[in-house]
Structure formats: C-alpha cells, structure tokens
C-alpha positions as CSV (number, residue, x, y, z in Angstrom):
1,I,10.0,34.5,-1.6
2,N,12.6,32.5,-1.8
3,K,12.7,32.4,1.9
4,K,9.4,31.2,2.6
5,K,9.9,28.3,0.3
6,K,13.2,27.4,2.0
7,K,11.1,27.5,5.1
8,Y,7.9,25.6,4.1
9,K,10.2,23.1,2.8
10,K,12.0,22.6,6.0
11,K,8.4,22.6,8.2
12,Y,7.4,20.0,5.7
13,Y,10.4,17.7,5.8
14,K,10.3,17.7,9.7
15,I,7.0,16.5,9.7
16,F,7.6,14.1,6.8
17,Q,10.7,12.6,8.6
18,K,8.8,12.4,11.7
19,H,5.9,10.3,9.7
20,K,8.8,7.9,8.9
21,L,9.6,6.9,12.2
22,T,5.9,6.5,13.6
23,V,4.3,3.5,13.3
24,N,1.7,3.5,10.8
25,K,-1.8,2.0,13.4
26,T,-4.4,3.2,10.7
27,A,-2.4,1.2,7.4
28,L,-1.8,-1.6,10.1
29,I,-5.9,-2.4,10.7
30,G,-5.7,-2.5,7.3
31,L,-3.9,-5.6,7.1
32,I,-6.4,-7.3,8.7
33,P,-8.1,-8.6,5.6
34,F,-4.8,-10.2,4.3
35,A,-4.4,-11.8,7.8
36,Y,-8.2,-13.4,6.6
37,I,-7.2,-14.2,3.4
38,A,-3.9,-15.5,4.3
39,I,-6.0,-18.3,6.7
40,Y,-9.1,-18.9,5.3
41,Y,-7.7,-19.7,1.5
42,N,-3.9,-20.4,2.8
43,S,-2.9,-18.1,0.9
44,L,0.7,-18.0,0.5
45,T,0.4,-14.7,-1.2
46,A,-1.8,-12.9,1.2
47,L,0.8,-14.3,3.8
48,T,3.6,-12.5,2.1
49,I,1.6,-9.1,1.7
50,L,0.6,-9.5,5.5
51,I,4.0,-10.0,6.9
52,N,6.0,-7.5,4.0
53,G,3.0,-4.6,5.4
54,I,3.6,-5.6,9.1
55,I,7.2,-4.9,8.7
56,F,6.6,-1.6,6.1
57,H,3.9,-0.2,8.1
58,S,5.4,-0.5,11.7
59,R,9.0,1.2,10.5
60,F,10.8,-2.0,11.5
61,L,13.4,-1.2,8.7
62,D,14.4,1.5,6.9
63,Y,11.5,3.5,5.5
64,D,12.9,4.3,2.1
65,I,14.4,1.4,1.3
66,M,10.9,-0.6,2.4
67,I,8.5,1.7,0.1
68,Y,10.5,0.3,-2.7
69,I,10.7,-3.4,-1.5
70,D,6.7,-3.4,-0.5
71,T,6.0,-1.5,-4.5
72,I,7.9,-4.4,-6.0
73,V,6.7,-7.1,-4.1
74,N,3.3,-6.3,-4.6
75,A,3.2,-5.6,-8.0
76,I,4.9,-9.0,-8.6
77,F,1.8,-10.4,-6.5
78,I,-0.8,-8.4,-8.8
79,I,0.7,-9.1,-12.4
80,S,0.9,-12.7,-11.4
81,C,-2.4,-12.7,-10.1
82,I,-3.3,-11.1,-13.5
83,I,-1.8,-13.4,-15.6
84,I,-3.0,-17.0,-13.4
85,S,-6.8,-15.5,-13.6
86,K,-6.2,-15.0,-17.5
87,F,-7.3,-11.3,-17.3
88,D,-9.6,-11.5,-15.2
89,F,-11.3,-7.7,-16.2
90,F,-12.5,-7.2,-12.1
91,I,-8.6,-8.3,-11.0
92,I,-7.5,-5.6,-13.5
93,F,-9.6,-3.0,-12.8
94,F,-9.5,-3.2,-8.9
95,T,-5.7,-4.0,-9.0
96,S,-4.6,-1.1,-11.5
97,I,-6.9,1.4,-9.3
98,G,-5.2,0.7,-5.9
99,S,-2.1,1.0,-8.1
100,I,-3.0,4.3,-9.9
101,I,-3.9,5.3,-6.3
102,F,-1.2,4.4,-4.3
103,I,1.5,5.7,-7.2
104,Y,-0.5,9.2,-7.2
105,T,-0.6,9.4,-2.9
106,N,3.0,8.4,-2.7
107,F,5.6,9.5,-5.3
108,M,3.3,11.7,-7.4
109,T,1.4,14.6,-5.5
110,T,3.0,16.2,-2.1
111,Y,-1.0,16.9,-1.3
112,F,-1.1,13.5,0.4
113,K,2.0,13.8,2.4
114,K,1.0,16.9,3.7
115,K,-2.0,15.4,4.7
116,Y,-1.0,12.3,6.5
117,F,-4.3,10.9,8.1
118,L,-5.9,11.0,4.8
119,N,-3.3,9.1,3.2
120,N,-3.9,6.6,5.4
121,V,-7.2,6.5,4.8
122,F,-7.0,6.3,1.1
123,H,-4.3,3.4,1.3
124,V,-6.3,1.8,3.3
125,I,-9.6,1.9,1.3
126,F,-8.3,2.3,-1.9
127,V,-5.2,0.4,-2.1
128,Q,-5.0,-2.3,0.3
129,G,-9.1,-2.4,0.3
130,L,-9.5,-2.6,-3.2
131,C,-6.5,-5.2,-3.6
132,A,-7.6,-7.8,-1.1
133,I,-11.3,-8.0,-2.7
134,A,-9.3,-8.5,-5.8
135,L,-7.2,-11.2,-4.2
136,I,-10.7,-13.1,-2.7
137,K,-11.9,-13.1,-6.1
138,F,-8.9,-14.2,-7.6
139,Y,-9.1,-17.7,-5.1
140,L,-12.8,-17.7,-5.3
141,Y,-12.8,-18.0,-9.1
142,H,-9.2,-19.0,-10.0
143,L,-7.5,-21.3,-8.1
C-alpha cells in the first residue's frame, strides 16, 4: 500500500511539474475582459491585473513565487474595491465567490490539480469572470 502511494505521488508530482512549465492558454484568454476594462474605463487596477495575469499564466517567472504574488496583489485590489464601493453587496458577493473558488481549487484540494483543464475552466469562469463583472460594476456605479 505504501508503494502505491509513493508511485501515485511521484506520478502526480511529474504531471503537476509539467503544468507549471507550460503556458496556460485558457487562463490567458480569460484575461481579455480585463484588457477591455483597462482600455474602456482607463483602469489602472484592470491593467495591473492584466499584466500580472500575463506574467503568471505565461510562466515568465517562477510559478511557486508568482502564485503568491498574484494572489496578494489581487487580494489588495479586491479589498480596496470593496472599501471604496462602501461595501456594495454585489461586489462583495462576486469577489467572495471568486476568491473562495480560487482558494479551494488551488490550495485546498488535489482534485483540481489532477484535472488541469477543468481547473482552468473553473478559474476563467468563476475567478476571472466574476471578478471582471464586479470590477465593471465598480467602475459603472462607484467611480
């Protein structure tokens, strides 16, 4: 039984290492709404998220470092948007759902790490998509 666990962990580690080095095209496509927001609303926040996302999902820098930088920068933007919007329920709800899904799929479960494409689709729809919608609402109603 112990050998099976080691073999499984070794196989999983190789798969995960391979995905750490490949460009995440699905997540890069999910950054398109942030390019639109950056141009249309002259948003420095969206531009920063776009550049940070391109660097992270293109694997220009070390994945292990960039995942934390990306998470911290996005958390700062989410908190600042919530505070500036005077705790708008819609913005809190959408960013919270996106953040919870991001934390769950990337840090709390191994299921999505094994299902790489499914993880990317969840990331684009529920993390990038919901946060882009919240950012558009922020620019429409609060600035």
